[in-house]
N, C-alpha and C positions, 0 to 999 in steps of 0.2 A: 142526741133518743130518735133513733130508727123511726120511718113515718110507716106506718101500717098501707099496705097498699090500696087501697081506697080512698085514702089524702093525697097516697103520691101520683094519681089519675085526675085526679079535681087538680091540680096543680099542675098537671101536665095540660088538661086544658086547657085555666089558665092562660098556659104561658103559651099555645098554638095561639089563643085568641089575644093578646096583646100584640106578637108579633101580624097575626093578621089587620091588626088596626092601625101596627106603621106603618102597612105593607109592602114586609119584608118576606124575603126567602130566604127559604133554609141556610144559602151558601150565605146569604147575601148578611144575616143574625149569625151566622159561625165567623165570617169575617171581623161583625162590630164588635163580636164577644171572645174573639183570641179567640176560640178553638177550636177542636175538628167538627165537621159535618156530623161526625159519627156521633161524639157528643153533643153536638143537637138533637139527633133524631133520638140520642137515649133519652134524653127532657123532654120531649116533644110524645115519646108514647109512655111515658111513664116509666122506663125500664127501671131509672135513677133519678132520684131527687134535685130539682131545679135547686142550685144554691140561691140563697136567699140577696145576695148582692145581686145576680145576672136579675130577678125580680125586680129589685130594687130600682134597679138603673132602668130596665124596662117601664118600670112605670112613671119616672124619672121623662123619661126621655117623649113617651105616652102622654101625661098629662100635665107634663110641663111640674112635679111638685114637686119642693124642694125640701130634705127632709129631718125639718123644727123651725126655732123658733130663730137659733144663731144662724142661720143660713138668711131670713131674711132682715137679719141685721146689718148683716154684711152686704146684703143686697144695698136695703138703704143707705149705709156708707158710701161703699160706691157708687151710688145716681146722685149722691148728696155734693159731690164733688165735681 
């Protein structure tokens, strides 16, 4: 489902904020995400929608959050060994 321009701009603002919080430059972020610098600029400008997986990865890096209870259980198993 296509996003409306206002939504895309809000997601782009959040994307830029995540990059800033992580202290990543655009070239560093492009390398981390395995995308071209042009793609990264398109996401940051709101020209194209930021993929959910990209947002989730950056949030995981920023907030050290894991995506669900299954991850927490696997972490407990690893720590317990």
